[in-house]
N, C-alpha and C positions, 0 to 999 in steps of 0.2 A: 347282745344276746342275753336274755334273762337266764338265770340259773334256775332250772326247774325244781331244784331241791329246795328252794326258798319258797315254794308254794305254801300259801297260808294253811292249807289242810295238813300237810306234812309237818309243819312247824308246830300246829296245834296239837297234833297226835304225839309229837316228841315232848312238848310240855306236860302233857297230861300224863306221860310215862316217866316224867322226872328227868328227861333229857334236855340239855341246853341246845336249841336250834342251831346255835353258832358253831357247835361242836360237829355239825354235819357238813362235811366238805365234798365238793365234786371230784370225782375221779374221771368220769367219761360220760359222754352223752351222745345219742344220735337222734335226730329228728327228721322225719319224712313229711312234708307238707302236702296235702291233696286239695286245699282250699284256703284262700287267704281270709284273715280277719283283721278288722281295723277298729280303732277306738271311735266310739264308746260301746262297740259291739260286745255283748256279753258272751263268754264261753264257760264251759264246764269241763274240768279235768277229772277224769276217772283214772285212778291208779291202782295198780296191783302188784304186790311184791312176788318176784319170780324166784328168789333165793339169794345165795351168797356165792360170790366168786372164790377161787382157790386161795386168794389173799384175804378173804374174810370181808369183802365189800358187799353191800346190799345192791342188788339189781332189782329195778322196778320197770315195769311198762307203764305208759300213759297214753290215754286217748283223749284228745282235746275235741270237744263237740261244741258247735254253735247252739244258739238258743232253740233252734228247730230240731236239734238232735243229730244234725249232719256231721259227719267226721271231718274235721279240719286238718288234724295232724296225728301222727303216731310217734311216740318217743320212747327210748330206752334210756334210763340213766343208772349210773353206778355211783354210789355214794359211800363214803367212809365215815365211821363214827370215831372222833378223836376221844381219848380218855374214857372208853367204855368197851364193853364186850360187843362183838359185831352182831350177835343175836338180840341184843337190846333194841336196836333200831328195827330189825324185823318184827320182833314182838310188838313194838309200838305201832306198827302200821297194819298189822293183821287183827 
């Protein structure tokens, strides 16, 4: 199962903010699929920051859409930033 935290868009945003993407580690995730996708089908991931947990981990929601804009899955991820302030990752993603 792929780690949604490693999505290219999140890694790019982290690098642009001076954050090492390898310092973003998974804490939890939940995915609910509504439609399957297979290679080489293109998908788009729309991510929104929801805030921080009590422990300071970043919570994001993700909508995975097919090329026609149909919803394929919804996900919630919780990620921890090692060696940094918890708000650094939030700031990088908004």
